[in-house]
N, C-alpha and C positions, 0 to 999 in steps of 0.2 A: 508330230511331224507337221510342218507348215508347207502348204502347197503354194507355189509361186505362180504368178501369171506368165512370166517369161523366164524359162529355165536356161541359164547360160550354157554355152558349149562346154563340154568337159564335166558337167554335173553328173553325179551318179543317180540313176533313176531305176524304177521298176519297169517291167514289160508294159508296153502301151504304144499309143500312136501320138505323134507329135507333129506340129506344123511350124515351119520356119516363120518367125515373126516378120522377116523382111520380104520374102518372096512367095510364101505360101506352099513351098515344097512339103509334101507329106512324107514322114519317116516313121516306120514301125520297127520296134524291136521286140523279140520274143523272150528275152531274159534280162535280168538286171545287168546293166552295164553303163558306162559313161556315154553321154550323148556326143556324137561327133559334130564337127562343123557341118553346115549345110553343104551338100555336094555342088551347089551353084554359088558358093561363097566367093565374094570379091570384097575387098575392103571398101570400095566405093559404093557398092549396092547393098551391103549388109551392115549398117551401122549398129543395129541392136545386138547382133551376134547371140541370138537365143532362140529357143523353141517354145511354142505355145502348147500346153498339154490338152490333147483332145480326149484321151482315155488313159487309164492307168494312174499311177501315183507319180507325183513330182519328185522332188529331191529325196534321196534316200538318207537315212540318218548319218551316214558317213560321207555326206556331200563334201567335196573338196572346197566348195565356195559357200560355206554356211552363212556368211554375213551379207550375201547379195540377194 
């Protein structure tokens, strides 16, 4: 499994803590699921549209965006 620096919205990930690459909002999930968009998302202020991994694993093997 390859861990990415910036995991796109919608990627399947394991439990962990993630930080919005655009605004710094912290998001934690307790089970494997897809990463949601940042709750503070706006197209003008969130050009990266991804999360930085703080803890846990990045993309799960069944990542819907394996080439990003």
